[in-house]
Phi, psi and omega in degrees: 000130180292157183297324180300306184283333175298315175307310184289333175294310174313306180308306188278335177291331179286349189262141170295147184287136175287158178285155176287322175259114173313315186279359168278351182284135175250342182196162180293143177292333183206146172290161176293331177293318176294319184294317177296331172303312178299325178285358175290347181281349183293141172302158189296318180290331177286321172303320182291318179288321170304313181302317179296317181298310186294317179301315183299311183280340183252356184304131185260287188238127185235061193299344186268359183238150174269178188291322176303315180289328180300310185295317176305309176291316176309320184291321186293313178294325189282329175295331183284346171295133183279332180272130172297318172303314180292326176291326178297321182288316183296315182297318176302322176289315177301315176300321175299320186289323174305311181299314178299316179298317183300310176305316177301314190289323178295320178300323186272020173086014177294136168251127182261096179299159180299333183258010180264131181287151180222115185266146181173187188248149166092183191274345182279359180303316178303315176306305178314304179293329187266345182232048182297326181282342181286140182299325179247017179055030181072017186258011187306316186281349184253310185230082186295353182280342190291318177301316180291326174294326171302311178300314183288330167301311178303327193257003184053038188261079193298307184306311185288329170297312172302312181290325177300313179291329175301313183291320183295315173308305191294313178299329181288316179300314181305323179282319180279343177279352175300129181093350178248115188233311183223037173246185185292309177309325180297323176298306181300318176303318177296318181293326178291323183282333173300320177296320179301311182296321174304315181297318178292310180301333183262013186289135160213173188301320186293310179299330178290325178292321182291327180289324177294317174306317177298318185291332189250004182234007175215176183273211173309321185295335180254352178263067186282343180045065177279042177284030183139000000 
């Protein structure tokens, strides 16, 4: 076994296993301080990629930028990630952010004219533009959670929305993580799942209301979707 593989095997073997069911988690399996100590084993380039990924997925508010500038900057950072597999994970999350932003804007009464641009990430932008008035943007067969999220936003049901999105993200990480056990993608998935558990374990009603207000009162800069 190469030194590179051995280091990452050592890193991941030293960490507690995540639960299969997110909502069974009541506390973090390891503190962020301890997690960061383990992550010190990462090679320099991998550490840089992980930092890029976390920055892209967790950027919260970029008030100085409009949506067009956010997409331009986000894509530049996304292209700098070396792994196509990890790029796919990041783009999936950015696309989720885009869909939720569109749901919020439609809820607030935005009408998207055929010639009006809508800035965002991913391949579903054409569905958003072409099916603006459809509750799920015509994505029912592809992303069944969109219609449910739309209904929850319309009904101001913050707790249910938060849990839905946490579960959607958790299940996605569970699925794409299969086959990755002791390599760098496995490390990234572990960290992203840790973030989901962190959000769930620190969850409370007041926090849910603040998160819901964020989801429905801002553009892409405020819909960070820090669900992992």
